[in-house]
All heavy atoms as a GROMACS GRO file, in nm:
protein
  407
    1MET      N    1   0.083  -0.117   0.002
    1MET     CA    2   0.001   0.001   0.002
    1MET      C    3   0.088   0.123   0.000
    1MET      O    4   0.183   0.134   0.073
    1MET     CB    5  -0.089  -0.002   0.124
    1MET     CG    6  -0.188   0.118   0.123
    1MET     SD    7  -0.330   0.096   0.234
    1MET     CE    8  -0.255   0.114   0.390
    2SER      N    9   0.054   0.223  -0.082
    2SER     CA   10   0.128   0.346  -0.093
    2SER      C   11   0.102   0.436   0.028
    2SER      O   12  -0.010   0.447   0.075
    2SER     CB   13   0.089   0.417  -0.220
    2SER     OG   14   0.155   0.541  -0.227
    3THR      N   15   0.205   0.508   0.071
    3THR     CA   16   0.192   0.610   0.179
    3THR      C   17   0.182   0.747   0.125
    3THR      O   18   0.175   0.841   0.206
    3THR     CB   19   0.303   0.594   0.280
    3THR    OG1   20   0.428   0.621   0.210
    3THR    CG2   21   0.310   0.458   0.343
    4ALA      N   22   0.178   0.766  -0.004
    4ALA     CA   23   0.171   0.898  -0.064
    4ALA      C   24   0.036   0.960  -0.039
    4ALA      O   25  -0.067   0.891  -0.043
    4ALA     CB   26   0.192   0.889  -0.218
    5ARG      N   27   0.037   1.085  -0.009
    5ARG     CA   28  -0.089   1.157   0.010
    5ARG      C   29  -0.148   1.193  -0.122
    5ARG      O   30  -0.080   1.210  -0.221
    5ARG     CB   31  -0.059   1.292   0.090
    5ARG     CG   32   0.011   1.276   0.218
    5ARG     CD   33  -0.084   1.240   0.323
    5ARG     NE   34  -0.013   1.220   0.449
    5ARG     CZ   35  -0.070   1.228   0.563
    5ARG    NH1   36  -0.200   1.246   0.576
    5ARG    NH2   37   0.000   1.215   0.671
    6THR      N   38  -0.279   1.208  -0.123
    6THR     CA   39  -0.353   1.248  -0.244
    6THR      C   40  -0.411   1.388  -0.217
    6THR      O   41  -0.477   1.404  -0.115
    6THR     CB   42  -0.465   1.148  -0.281
    6THR    OG1   43  -0.402   1.021  -0.299
    6THR    CG2   44  -0.538   1.190  -0.405
    7VAL      N   45  -0.390   1.474  -0.312
    7VAL     CA   46  -0.440   1.613  -0.297
    7VAL      C   47  -0.535   1.640  -0.409
    7VAL      O   48  -0.502   1.632  -0.528
    7VAL     CB   49  -0.323   1.713  -0.302
    7VAL    CG1   50  -0.374   1.857  -0.296
    7VAL    CG2   51  -0.224   1.686  -0.195
    8PRO      N   52  -0.661   1.680  -0.374
    8PRO     CA   53  -0.758   1.718  -0.480
    8PRO      C   54  -0.741   1.869  -0.505
    8PRO      O   55  -0.741   1.948  -0.411
    8PRO     CB   56  -0.892   1.686  -0.418
    8PRO     CG   57  -0.873   1.703  -0.268
    8PRO     CD   58  -0.728   1.663  -0.247
    9LEU      N   59  -0.726   1.904  -0.632
    9LEU     CA   60  -0.718   2.046  -0.668
    9LEU      C   61  -0.837   2.077  -0.762
    9LEU      O   62  -0.853   2.006  -0.861
    9LEU     CB   63  -0.587   2.073  -0.745
    9LEU     CG   64  -0.458   2.071  -0.665
    9LEU    CD1   65  -0.342   2.094  -0.760
    9LEU    CD2   66  -0.456   2.172  -0.554
   10ILE      N   67  -0.908   2.183  -0.729
   10ILE     CA   68  -1.018   2.225  -0.816
   10ILE      C   69  -0.971   2.361  -0.870
   10ILE      O   70  -0.956   2.456  -0.799
   10ILE     CB   71  -1.152   2.238  -0.740
   10ILE    CG1   72  -1.189   2.100  -0.680
   10ILE    CG2   73  -1.258   2.290  -0.834
   10ILE    CD1   74  -1.312   2.103  -0.593
   11GLY      N   75  -0.946   2.359  -1.002
   11GLY     CA   76  -0.892   2.480  -1.062
   11GLY      C   77  -0.745   2.483  -1.034
   11GLY      O   78  -0.675   2.383  -1.023
   12GLY      N   79  -0.694   2.603  -1.018
   12GLY     CA   80  -0.555   2.618  -0.984
   12GLY      C   81  -0.467   2.643  -1.103
   12GLY      O   82  -0.512   2.637  -1.217
   13VAL      N   83  -0.343   2.670  -1.073
   13VAL     CA   84  -0.246   2.701  -1.177
   13VAL      C   85  -0.131   2.598  -1.170
   13VAL      O   86  -0.128   2.522  -1.077
   13VAL     CB   87  -0.189   2.846  -1.162
   13VAL    CG1   88  -0.302   2.947  -1.181
   13VAL    CG2   89  -0.123   2.864  -1.023
   14ASP      N   90  -0.041   2.611  -1.266
   14ASP     CA   91   0.071   2.510  -1.274
   14ASP      C   92   0.149   2.506  -1.146
   14ASP      O   93   0.192   2.398  -1.100
   14ASP     CB   94   0.163   2.551  -1.391
   14ASP     CG   95   0.104   2.525  -1.523
   14ASP    OD1   96  -0.012   2.473  -1.533
   14ASP    OD2   97   0.175   2.556  -1.624
   15ALA      N   98   0.167   2.622  -1.078
   15ALA     CA   99   0.250   2.624  -0.958
   15ALA      C  100   0.190   2.538  -0.847
   15ALA      O  101   0.260   2.477  -0.770
   15ALA     CB  102   0.266   2.768  -0.909
   16HIS      N  103   0.057   2.530  -0.840
   16HIS     CA  104  -0.007   2.448  -0.742
   16HIS      C  105   0.026   2.300  -0.763
   16HIS      O  106   0.067   2.230  -0.672
   16HIS     CB  107  -0.160   2.467  -0.738
   16HIS     CG  108  -0.201   2.604  -0.705
   16HIS    ND1  109  -0.309   2.665  -0.766
   16HIS    CD2  110  -0.158   2.690  -0.617
   16HIS    CE1  111  -0.320   2.786  -0.716
   16HIS    NE2  112  -0.229   2.808  -0.626
   17ALA      N  113   0.007   2.254  -0.888
   17ALA     CA  114   0.036   2.117  -0.919
   17ALA      C  115   0.183   2.089  -0.903
   17ALA      O  116   0.222   1.984  -0.848
   17ALA     CB  117  -0.005   2.085  -1.064
   18GLN      N  118   0.270   2.180  -0.938
   18GLN     CA  119   0.412   2.160  -0.925
   18GLN      C  120   0.453   2.148  -0.782
   18GLN      O  121   0.534   2.061  -0.742
   18GLN     CB  122   0.489   2.280  -0.988
   18GLN     CG  123   0.634   2.271  -0.989
   18GLN     CD  124   0.701   2.389  -1.057
   18GLN    OE1  125   0.650   2.500  -1.055
   18GLN    NE2  126   0.811   2.365  -1.120
   19ARG      N  127   0.398   2.229  -0.691
   19ARG     CA  128   0.431   2.227  -0.553
   19ARG      C  129   0.393   2.089  -0.490
   19ARG      O  130   0.471   2.026  -0.419
   19ARG     CB  131   0.360   2.337  -0.479
   19ARG     CG  132   0.386   2.342  -0.331
   19ARG     CD  133   0.532   2.373  -0.302
   19ARG     NE  134   0.550   2.386  -0.156
   19ARG     CZ  135   0.662   2.360  -0.093
   19ARG    NH1  136   0.769   2.324  -0.161
   19ARG    NH2  137   0.671   2.370   0.036
   20PHE      N  138   0.269   2.046  -0.513
   20PHE     CA  139   0.225   1.923  -0.449
   20PHE      C  140   0.299   1.802  -0.509
   20PHE      O  141   0.333   1.707  -0.437
   20PHE     CB  142   0.076   1.903  -0.466
   20PHE     CG  143   0.001   1.993  -0.374
   20PHE    CD1  144  -0.083   2.090  -0.423
   20PHE    CD2  145   0.010   1.980  -0.235
   20PHE    CE1  146  -0.152   2.177  -0.334
   20PHE    CE2  147  -0.056   2.062  -0.146
   20PHE     CZ  148  -0.139   2.161  -0.199
   21THR      N  149   0.332   1.806  -0.638
   21THR     CA  150   0.411   1.701  -0.699
   21THR      C  151   0.551   1.692  -0.640
   21THR      O  152   0.599   1.586  -0.605
   21THR     CB  153   0.420   1.723  -0.851
   21THR    OG1  154   0.288   1.717  -0.904
   21THR    CG2  155   0.499   1.611  -0.917
   22ALA      N  156   0.611   1.810  -0.611
   22ALA     CA  157   0.744   1.817  -0.555
   22ALA      C  158   0.741   1.762  -0.409
   22ALA      O  159   0.844   1.707  -0.363
   22ALA     CB  160   0.798   1.966  -0.552
   23LEU      N  161   0.626   1.770  -0.345
   23LEU     CA  162   0.616   1.717  -0.208
   23LEU      C  163   0.590   1.568  -0.207
   23LEU      O  164   0.580   1.508  -0.099
   23LEU     CB  165   0.504   1.790  -0.133
   23LEU     CG  166   0.536   1.938  -0.097
   23LEU    CD1  167   0.412   2.007  -0.041
   23LEU    CD2  168   0.650   1.949   0.003
   24GLY      N  169   0.574   1.509  -0.324
   24GLY     CA  170   0.548   1.366  -0.334
   24GLY      C  171   0.403   1.328  -0.328
   24GLY      O  172   0.374   1.209  -0.319
   25ALA      N  173   0.316   1.425  -0.333
   25ALA     CA  174   0.172   1.394  -0.328
   25ALA      C  175   0.119   1.353  -0.466
   25ALA      O  176   0.170   1.393  -0.569
   25ALA     CB  177   0.095   1.513  -0.279
   26LYS      N  178   0.017   1.271  -0.463
   26LYS     CA  179  -0.054   1.239  -0.587
   26LYS      C  180  -0.158   1.349  -0.607
   26LYS      O  181  -0.222   1.393  -0.512
   26LYS     CB  182  -0.124   1.106  -0.575
   26LYS     CG  183  -0.029   0.991  -0.567
   26LYS     CD  184  -0.099   0.860  -0.565
   26LYS     CE  185   0.004   0.750  -0.561
   26LYS     NZ  186  -0.042   0.623  -0.611
   27VAL      N  187  -0.170   1.400  -0.727
   27VAL     CA  188  -0.253   1.512  -0.756
   27VAL      C  189  -0.373   1.468  -0.842
   27VAL      O  190  -0.358   1.408  -0.952
   27VAL     CB  191  -0.173   1.622  -0.832
   27VAL    CG1  192  -0.265   1.737  -0.872
   27VAL    CG2  193  -0.060   1.674  -0.747
   28VAL      N  194  -0.493   1.500  -0.787
   28VAL     CA  195  -0.617   1.481  -0.862
   28VAL      C  196  -0.661   1.619  -0.899
   28VAL      O  197  -0.703   1.695  -0.810
   28VAL     CB  198  -0.718   1.404  -0.781
   28VAL    CG1  199  -0.853   1.396  -0.858
   28VAL    CG2  200  -0.673   1.264  -0.745
   29LEU      N  201  -0.655   1.654  -1.026
   29LEU     CA  202  -0.686   1.792  -1.067
   29LEU      C  203  -0.822   1.791  -1.147
   29LEU      O  204  -0.839   1.718  -1.240
   29LEU     CB  205  -0.579   1.843  -1.160
   29LEU     CG  206  -0.594   1.982  -1.219
   29LEU    CD1  207  -0.610   2.087  -1.113
   29LEU    CD2  208  -0.482   2.010  -1.314
   30ILE      N  209  -0.907   1.881  -1.097
   30ILE     CA  210  -1.031   1.908  -1.173
   30ILE      C  211  -1.014   2.048  -1.232
   30ILE      O  212  -1.006   2.145  -1.156
   30ILE     CB  213  -1.153   1.906  -1.075
   30ILE    CG1  214  -1.165   1.765  -1.011
   30ILE    CG2  215  -1.284   1.938  -1.152
   30ILE    CD1  216  -1.261   1.752  -0.898
   31GLN      N  217  -1.009   2.054  -1.362
   31GLN     CA  218  -0.973   2.181  -1.426
   31GLN      C  219  -1.078   2.215  -1.534
   31GLN      O  220  -1.136   2.126  -1.601
   31GLN     CB  221  -0.834   2.173  -1.489
   31GLN     CG  222  -0.783   2.300  -1.546
   31GLN     CD  223  -0.772   2.409  -1.443
   31GLN    OE1  224  -0.873   2.471  -1.408
   31GLN    NE2  225  -0.653   2.440  -1.394
   32HIS      N  226  -1.099   2.345  -1.549
   32HIS     CA  227  -1.189   2.398  -1.652
   32HIS      C  228  -1.126   2.380  -1.787
   32HIS      O  229  -1.004   2.395  -1.806
   32HIS     CB  230  -1.215   2.548  -1.623
   32HIS     CG  231  -1.320   2.601  -1.709
   32HIS    ND1  232  -1.298   2.649  -1.838
   32HIS    CD2  233  -1.455   2.626  -1.683
   32HIS    CE1  234  -1.414   2.696  -1.887
   32HIS    NE2  235  -1.511   2.679  -1.794
   33PRO      N  236  -1.202   2.346  -1.892
   33PRO     CA  237  -1.146   2.323  -2.026
   33PRO      C  238  -1.061   2.442  -2.080
   33PRO      O  239  -0.965   2.417  -2.152
   33PRO     CB  240  -1.264   2.298  -2.113
   33PRO     CG  241  -1.376   2.259  -2.024
   33PRO     CD  242  -1.345   2.324  -1.891
   34ASP      N  243  -1.096   2.560  -2.048
   34ASP     CA  244  -1.027   2.679  -2.095
   34ASP      C  245  -0.901   2.706  -2.019
   34ASP      O  246  -0.820   2.791  -2.058
   34ASP     CB  247  -1.116   2.808  -2.086
   34ASP     CG  248  -1.236   2.796  -2.179
   34ASP    OD1  249  -1.228   2.720  -2.278
   34ASP    OD2  250  -1.337   2.868  -2.153
   35GLU      N  251  -0.881   2.641  -1.905
   35GLU     CA  252  -0.768   2.666  -1.818
   35GLU      C  253  -0.663   2.557  -1.811
   35GLU      O  254  -0.550   2.579  -1.759
   35GLU     CB  255  -0.819   2.697  -1.675
   35GLU     CG  256  -0.913   2.810  -1.665
   35GLU     CD  257  -0.851   2.945  -1.704
   35GLU    OE1  258  -0.728   2.964  -1.682
   35GLU    OE2  259  -0.925   3.028  -1.762
   36VAL      N  260  -0.688   2.440  -1.862
   36VAL     CA  261  -0.597   2.328  -1.852
   36VAL      C  262  -0.473   2.354  -1.938
   36VAL      O  263  -0.482   2.411  -2.048
   36VAL     CB  264  -0.665   2.196  -1.889
   36VAL    CG1  265  -0.699   2.186  -2.036
   36VAL    CG2  266  -0.582   2.074  -1.850
   37THR      N  267  -0.352   2.322  -1.885
   37THR     CA  268  -0.230   2.347  -1.954
   37THR      C  269  -0.162   2.212  -1.981
   37THR      O  270  -0.195   2.109  -1.926
   37THR     CB  271  -0.132   2.433  -1.874
   37THR    OG1  272  -0.097   2.357  -1.755
   37THR    CG2  273  -0.201   2.566  -1.830
   38ALA      N  274  -0.066   2.217  -2.070
   38ALA     CA  275   0.012   2.096  -2.104
   38ALA      C  276   0.084   2.043  -1.978
   38ALA      O  277   0.092   1.925  -1.952
   38ALA     CB  278   0.113   2.125  -2.210
   39TYR      N  279   0.137   2.135  -1.896
   39TYR     CA  280   0.203   2.092  -1.772
   39TYR      C  281   0.108   2.016  -1.683
   39TYR      O  282   0.142   1.919  -1.624
   39TYR     CB  283   0.264   2.213  -1.698
   39TYR     CG  284   0.328   2.168  -1.565
   39TYR    CD1  285   0.450   2.104  -1.564
   39TYR    CD2  286   0.260   2.178  -1.448
   39TYR    CE1  287   0.508   2.057  -1.446
   39TYR    CE2  288   0.315   2.131  -1.329
   39TYR     CZ  289   0.435   2.071  -1.328
   39TYR     OH  290   0.494   2.020  -1.215
   40GLN      N  291  -0.012   2.069  -1.664
   40GLN     CA  292  -0.110   2.009  -1.573
   40GLN      C  293  -0.147   1.872  -1.629
   40GLN      O  294  -0.163   1.775  -1.549
   40GLN     CB  295  -0.236   2.091  -1.565
   40GLN     CG  296  -0.212   2.227  -1.491
   40GLN     CD  297  -0.326   2.318  -1.498
   40GLN    OE1  298  -0.429   2.291  -1.561
   40GLN    NE2  299  -0.308   2.437  -1.438
   41THR      N  300  -0.151   1.855  -1.757
   41THR     CA  301  -0.185   1.728  -1.822
   41THR      C  302  -0.072   1.620  -1.786
   41THR      O  303  -0.104   1.508  -1.758
   41THR     CB  304  -0.196   1.746  -1.973
   41THR    OG1  305  -0.304   1.834  -1.999
   41THR    CG2  306  -0.229   1.608  -2.039
   42ARG      N  307   0.048   1.668  -1.789
   42ARG     CA  308   0.158   1.580  -1.755
   42ARG      C  309   0.171   1.549  -1.602
   42ARG      O  310   0.203   1.441  -1.562
   42ARG     CB  311   0.292   1.633  -1.805
   42ARG     CG  312   0.309   1.634  -1.952
   42ARG     CD  313   0.446   1.677  -1.997
   42ARG     NE  314   0.500   1.795  -1.925
   42ARG     CZ  315   0.484   1.916  -1.972
   42ARG    NH1  316   0.417   1.939  -2.082
   42ARG    NH2  317   0.534   2.022  -1.905
   43ALA      N  318   0.152   1.655  -1.523
   43ALA     CA  319   0.180   1.643  -1.380
   43ALA      C  320   0.072   1.574  -1.298
   43ALA      O  321   0.104   1.509  -1.199
   43ALA     CB  322   0.207   1.787  -1.321
   44ALA      N  323  -0.051   1.589  -1.338
   44ALA     CA  324  -0.164   1.536  -1.259
   44ALA      C  325  -0.165   1.384  -1.267
   44ALA      O  326  -0.149   1.326  -1.378
   44ALA     CB  327  -0.296   1.592  -1.302
   45ASP      N  328  -0.186   1.316  -1.158
   45ASP     CA  329  -0.209   1.170  -1.160
   45ASP      C  330  -0.347   1.138  -1.214
   45ASP      O  331  -0.360   1.037  -1.286
   45ASP     CB  332  -0.193   1.113  -1.023
   45ASP     CG  333  -0.049   1.130  -0.972
   45ASP    OD1  334   0.040   1.057  -1.018
   45ASP    OD2  335  -0.024   1.216  -0.886
   46VAL      N  336  -0.441   1.223  -1.187
   46VAL     CA  337  -0.577   1.211  -1.246
   46VAL      C  338  -0.616   1.351  -1.288
   46VAL      O  339  -0.603   1.445  -1.207
   46VAL     CB  340  -0.678   1.154  -1.144
   46VAL    CG1  341  -0.814   1.150  -1.201
   46VAL    CG2  342  -0.633   1.016  -1.098
   47LEU      N  343  -0.664   1.362  -1.407
   47LEU     CA  344  -0.709   1.491  -1.460
   47LEU      C  345  -0.851   1.481  -1.510
   47LEU      O  346  -0.883   1.395  -1.594
   47LEU     CB  347  -0.622   1.543  -1.574
   47LEU     CG  348  -0.664   1.672  -1.645
   47LEU    CD1  349  -0.664   1.787  -1.550
   47LEU    CD2  350  -0.569   1.698  -1.759
   48LEU      N  351  -0.941   1.561  -1.454
   48LEU     CA  352  -1.076   1.566  -1.501
   48LEU      C  353  -1.104   1.705  -1.553
   48LEU      O  354  -1.087   1.803  -1.483
   48LEU     CB  355  -1.176   1.544  -1.381
   48LEU     CG  356  -1.157   1.407  -1.312
   48LEU    CD1  357  -1.244   1.405  -1.184
   48LEU    CD2  358  -1.197   1.294  -1.398
   49VAL      N  359  -1.137   1.713  -1.682
   49VAL     CA  360  -1.157   1.839  -1.747
   49VAL      C  361  -1.310   1.861  -1.752
   49VAL      O  362  -1.379   1.787  -1.825
   49VAL     CB  363  -1.095   1.847  -1.888
   49VAL    CG1  364  -1.123   1.980  -1.951
   49VAL    CG2  365  -0.946   1.815  -1.878
   50VAL      N  366  -1.357   1.954  -1.670
   50VAL     CA  367  -1.498   1.974  -1.653
   50VAL      C  368  -1.534   2.124  -1.646
   50VAL      O  369  -1.457   2.201  -1.579
   50VAL     CB  370  -1.546   1.911  -1.515
   50VAL    CG1  371  -1.691   1.931  -1.496
   50VAL    CG2  372  -1.510   1.765  -1.512
   51ASP      N  373  -1.638   2.162  -1.709
   51ASP     CA  374  -1.682   2.302  -1.699
   51ASP      C  375  -1.761   2.314  -1.570
   51ASP      O  376  -1.884   2.294  -1.562
   51ASP     CB  377  -1.768   2.345  -1.818
   51ASP     CG  378  -1.808   2.491  -1.809
   51ASP    OD1  379  -1.777   2.560  -1.713
   51ASP    OD2  380  -1.873   2.538  -1.908
   52TYR      N  381  -1.690   2.341  -1.459
   52TYR     CA  382  -1.754   2.351  -1.330
   52TYR      C  383  -1.820   2.486  -1.306
   52TYR      O  384  -1.879   2.512  -1.202
   52TYR     CB  385  -1.656   2.323  -1.218
   52TYR     CG  386  -1.524   2.400  -1.227
   52TYR    CD1  387  -1.513   2.529  -1.186
   52TYR    CD2  388  -1.412   2.334  -1.268
   52TYR    CE1  389  -1.399   2.597  -1.197
   52TYR    CE2  390  -1.291   2.398  -1.279
   52TYR     CZ  391  -1.287   2.534  -1.238
   52TYR     OH  392  -1.168   2.599  -1.249
   53THR      N  393  -1.824   2.575  -1.408
   53THR     CA  394  -1.894   2.700  -1.396
   53THR      C  395  -2.035   2.693  -1.448
   53THR      O  396  -2.110   2.788  -1.440
   53THR     CB  397  -1.819   2.812  -1.466
   53THR    OG1  398  -1.814   2.783  -1.611
   53THR    CG2  399  -1.680   2.828  -1.414
   54ASP      N  400  -2.068   2.582  -1.513
   54ASP     CA  401  -2.196   2.567  -1.574
   54ASP      C  402  -2.302   2.509  -1.475
   54ASP      O  403  -2.277   2.408  -1.414
   54ASP     CB  404  -2.188   2.472  -1.695
   54ASP     CG  405  -2.321   2.464  -1.774
   54ASP    OD1  406  -2.407   2.545  -1.751
   54ASP    OD2  407  -2.322   2.372  -1.862
   0.00000   0.00000   0.00000
């Protein structure tokens, strides 16, 4: 069993994902389609692209 922490991020910028990844956390990112970046796509362990403003 893994001891890594899992961090849910709703929205956010690359720096948020980068910080939690550097700390060794698994990142579950829920991002708006207009805001998702290539870095977030690579860095997130799970990426859900959802229009959460609708």
